[in-house]
Structures are given as C-alpha cells and as structure tokens.
N, C-alpha and C positions, 0 to 999 in steps of 0.2 A: 541262215537256216540251212540245215541239211537233213535229208530224209534217207533212212536206211534202205538199201536197194531191194531187199527181199522181205521187208516186214509187212507190206501192205498187199497181201495176196488179193487178187481181183475177185469181184463178184460177177456172176453171169448176168450180162445186160439183156434186156428184153429184145426180141427181134424187131419190135416196133421202133426202138430207139436207135438201132444200129444203122449207121450211115444216113441218118436223117439230119441234114444240115440246118433244118428249120427249128429243131428242138434244142434250145440252148440251155446251158448250165444254170442260168440265173433263176429259172423256175424252181429247181431243186434248192438253190441257195436261199431264195426268199422263203421257201417252205420251212426252213429250220430256224428262222430268225427268233421265233418265240422261245426256242430252246437254248439260245446263246446268252448266257449270263453276261451282263456288261463287264464283269470282272475279267472275263476271258476275251471279249471283243467289244470295243466301244462302237457306238453308232457311227463315228467318223471312219473307223477302220472298215466297218461293214459297207459303208457307202463307197469307199475307194475300191473295195473288192468287187462290187456289183458290176461295173463295166467289164472287168476281167471275165467274170462268169458269163456275162452277156455275149462275149465275143467268141466263146468256144462251144461247139456242138457237144451234146451229152455223149455221143458215141466216141468222141476223141479222148475222154477223160476217164481214167480208171478210179482215181481217188482225188478228192479235193481236200487238201490239208491246210491246217492253220497252226500258227506258232505264237505263243504268248509267254510273257514273263510271269514267274510264280511268286516273286517277292511282293512287298507292300506297295512298291512304286507303280504308278500308272504308266503305261507304255502302249505304243501301237501294236496291233496284231498283224503279222505278215501271213502270206498264203503261198501255197505251192500246188501245182497240178501234175499228177502222175499220169502219163499218157498211155493209151492203149496202142497196140500195133497199128490199127487204122488211123489213130490220131497222129502217130509218127509219120506214116505214109502220106497223110494229108498235108502235114507241114513240109514234107519233102517234095510235094508236088507229084506224088506217085499214086494217087488215089483218084478214082473217077469223080469223087466229090472234091471240088477245089477248096482250099483254105478260104475262110472269110476274108474279105478285102482288107479288113483292119489288121490281119495277120500276114500281110504279104510284103510290106515295104519297110524301109529303114533297118532297124536291128533284126527284124524278122527274116531278112534275106540271109543273115549269118546263120540263123537257126535252120533255115531251109537247107543251106549248104551242109551244115553239120549232119542233119538227118539223112541227107543223101549219102554221105560218107558212112554214117552209122549203119545204114542198111546194106551198103556195098561190102562191108567188112564182117558180115555175119552170115552164117549158113545154118538154117534158112534165114533169109533177110527179115529183119524187124522182129525176130522171135524173142528178143530181149528188150523190146521197146519199153516194157513196163519198168525197167530199171532207169529210165530217164525222167527228169522232172523239169518243169518251168517254175521258177520261184520269183515272187514279186515282193518288193519292199514297199509297203504301203505308207511309209513315212512321207513319201512324196505324193503330190496331188495326181500325177499321171504316172503310175508305176510302170517301169520297163522290166522285161523279163531277164532273169539270170538263168543259166543252164547248169544242171547237175546230172551226172550220169554214173551208173555203176561201171566199174572197170576191173577187168581180170586179165592182165597182160600175159599170163601164162596159159590162158584157155586155148584149147585146140579148136574150139567151135568158132572162134573169131580171129581176125587178123589185125590185132590192135596192140602191137608191142609198145614199150615205152617211147620209142622213137616216133611212132605214129602220133602219140600224144604231144610231145614237145616240139616236133618239127612240122606237123601238119595241122592238128586240131587247135592247139593254143594260138598259133599265128593266125589261123582263120578267124577265131572268135575274138581275139584281141586286136586285130587289125594290122598285124605285122609281126616280124620275127621277135621272139622274146630274147632278153639279154642273156649273155653267157652265164652270168651269176645265177639267174633264175633257172636256166636250163640245168646247170650243174647241181643246184640244190635239189631240184625235183628228181633228177636221175639218181642222185645219191639216196633219196628216200626210197626209191624202188630197189636199188642195188643192195642197200643195207638190210633189207628184210630177210628173215630166215626163209629157207626154201619152202617151208610149209605155208607161208603167208602170201596170199594172192587175191584177197577180197578187199577191194578199195572202192571208194567213191570220189569223184573229182567234181568240184564246183568252180565255175568260172563266172565272176560277177561282171556281166556285160555292161551293166549300168554304171560301173565305176571305171575311172581312168587308170587306177593303179594296177600294175601287172602283178597279180596275185592269183594263186589257185588254192582252193580248199582241198586238202587231201585227207580223207577219212580212211582209217584202217580198222577192219572189223575182226580179223582173225589173228592178230598179233598175240602170241602167248603172254599171259600176264607176267610170268617170271622174267620175260625178256624186254618188257616195255622200256624201263629206264636205260638199259644198255643200248637199245635201239635208238632212243632219242638222243643219247650222247653221241652215237656214231653219226647221226645226221646233222648235228650241230645245234640242237635245241638247247636253249639256255634259260628255260623257264623255272618256276619253283618246283623242283623235283620232290621235296618232302610233302608239299601240299598235294601234288598229283598222286603220290603213293598212298597218301591217307584216303583220298577220295576213291581210288581204285579198290583199296582194301574194304572200305565201307560198303560200296555198292556191289562188289563181287558176290557178296552173300545173298543178294536179291536179284540176280540176273544170270542168264546163260553165258553172256559174253560182255566185254567192255570194249566199245569202240573209242578210238582216239581221233580227234579232229585237229589237224594242223593247218596253218596258213603258211604257204610257201611263196616266196618271191625273191627279191634281192637278198633276203635273209630268211632263216627259219624263225618265224616270229615267236615270242615267248609265251603268248597266251595259248591256251589249249582247251579243247572241249572233251568232256568225259561223258560217254553215252552208255549207260547200262541198258541192256536189251534182252529180248527173249528170242529163242529160235523159231517158235511157232508163228504162223501167220497171224495178223492182227485180230481177225475175227475169232480165232481160236484161243486167244489169250487176253481177253478183256478181264477186268478185275474180278468178276464173279467166277471166272474159270482159272485165273492166275493170281494166287494170293500174294505173290512176291511184289505186286504193285504196292500193296499196303506197307511192306517193308521199305520200299523206296520212298513213299510218302512220309513215313515216320522219320526216316533219316533226314530228309529234306527239311522237315519241320524242326527237328532238333538242331539243325545247322542254321536255322533262321532264314532259310531260302524259300520256304513255302508257307503261305498264310493258311490258316484253317478255312477261311472263306473260299479261297481259290481251290483248295483240295476238294471241298464239297461241291463246288461248281463243276469240277472235272468229273466227279462221280455222277452228278446229276445229268451231265451231258449224254451219257451212254444210253442208247435205246434205238428205236426205229419208228418210222411212221409211214403210212401209205400215201402215195401221190399218184394222181391220175395223169397219164399222158394220152390224150385222145380217148380212145375206148378201152385202154389197157391200164391196169393198176400195177404199180411197182412199189418196192420198198426203198426208202432212203435210210441207210444204216448210219448210225452215229457212234463213233468209237474213239478210243485212245490209241496212239501209236507208240510214243516213247517219251522219255525226258532226257535232258542234257544239262550238264553243269559246265559253265565256262569259267576256267581258272585264269585269273589275271594277276600279274606281278604287282604287288603293292595296293591291290584293290579287293573289295569283297567279291566273291564269286557270284555269278548270275545263274539261276536255274530257269529253264524253259520247258514248257510242255508242248507236245505235238499231238494234235487230234484232228478229226475231220469226218468226211462223209463219203459213202460209196453207194452205188445203186445195185439192186438185185431184183429179179422178177420173183413173183410170189412162189412159183413152183420150185425154183432153185433154193429159195430160202427155207421152204418147208422141210 
C-alpha cells in the first residue's frame, strides 16, 4: 500500500478532539461499519483494524485509509494512518501528551527515532507531518506498522538529501547499514531523474526482513518514463506499462510510478492515475474522470461491477457525537492503482477512507 503524499488534504478537527488522548479512533471506525460493504472490507479485516484504531488518539490522525483489491477474488483489506503534526510530535516524544503505552516499545522505538529526525530536518519542524503514513498489513493477526513518507530531496525547506535517506534513515529503520547494491540502486533512481522531477514517496516495510524500499515518483514526465526506467535498470514489461499509462493518462492529471528497490530494481511496477486537487474537492460527483478510470478498469477485467458500486456507495458523511460536541465523519475515495507483474494478470486496488471535520468548517 502507498498513499500519495498530497492527495488527502486535512479537514479541520474540532477543538474538543485536539490533544485529547482519551478520545480514540475506534469510535469513528465503528461508526462507519454499516457503510462498509463486505466486498470492500471483510468482517475479519475490520476486526484486525479495530485494535489499531483503538490505540491512536483522534487528534493524531488526519486520515484513516483503507486498501482493497477490485477484482473478483476475495482478499484482506489493509489500512494506513496519515498523521497530523501533533500526531508526529506525539510519536517522537515531543508533545505534552505522551504516546499510548502500546505505541512506545519494540518497532515503535524505530518510528520514534524517525519522527525525531523528521522534525529536526524541517523548518518549521513537523510542518510536513501530513506527508507521513503508518501502514498496516492486516493479513497477519497482530499487524505491525510500516512507514511511508513523502520525500523531496531538492526542497530548500528541509535538509533531507538522498544521502540522508540511504545512510541515516534506511539503516535506522532496517536495523543496520544497507548493502552497497541496494544503496547504488536507490541513488541511481534519484540521480537518473530529470531536473524537474523531485516529488517522491518512500515506503519502508518494517514488518518484513527483506531490505527493500518502495519508491514512488509522482512528477516524472510521461514522455520520459520508459527512458528513465531503462536508466535505472528496470527490466519489467515495458509494452504493458506504456499501454496502461496511455489508457489512464486520459483520465488523470498525472501518473505516479511505484517501484520496489533493493538488491535489484524489481520488475513489477505500480501505475497510479491521480488528480491534482485535494481528495474532498475531487470526489466522483465533482470529478467525472473517476468514471473514466472505472470504465477502463472494467474493460480490462480488473474491476467488478459490484465493487464499483460499493465504492460509489461508500462516499458520504455522518454526524458523530464526541462528548457534548458533534462532528462529521467524512467518507471518500483517494485513488486507484494497477500493479503490473511479469507473466501474471495485473492487480487493481482502490484506496478510500475517512476524515473528521467539525460542523462549522464543513458548512
């Protein structure tokens, strides 16, 4: 799972919810259960997400997102949490509200160290915390967090050059120095980009032992994609990739590419057609190109009619009471992604979720 760094613009949280460690996310999560079609999330996946939602205060989470497959096969639904600046400070141990005890030990100590460095390398500190995500694979009974973060190595607002990533952050998260082949492959992916390309996302699968990073590139010119992939050593199905890029470019503002980098540049690749506007400004009733994406996915046999309708039915909002105050829980779509795999049928996935807003801001 990967979530585009600027798609999910935040909603204004109510004053009552801010920095209240006793108000946990599970209240909101349980309130949407009736709107979750089992085709999008099974009862088993819901049950495995519930302890995750129960462990995090509402003020720490900007967006609670879900990922499901769109084909006819049954599969688990994963989740990810987009953090607020105070959520990042809390996990870094730099907020007067401490992190819940269940978020302080084991793998969470790596996440704490990451967020300390994340804040130290940005001015003002944590101003880009909403570009970070905690992702959970619910195929396991006790999901562990993975870490995803937006990355702009040429940005003057932060001090995070590629060397910071490969020599500081990845060794910190992966438990030791990365191999020379891994380092060289990842550095080549940055060095080979055209000068105008600097919008990335990096994902580190902390719950897995293999040294691999997910690298997503969101502003690579369409005309330069295949040449770039050749330069970095990608040996995947180029004709298939070009076909999917051509198909979805008509129904999106940009195409993101998702690569897995490790001892090699792996041949599978993700194609993400997406929109420039924030998620709440581009739901299907405002952005008709969603229907073009759905139509193409259906033609390709990657989306069932039932799951398409379930996604459209998901969109909406509901009121929820927190103490004496009412807020809105917004339900919306984020984006879709197609994973192209050599010698196998592609997989399409949908990303959707919830956010909070107070009634005054929403009106």
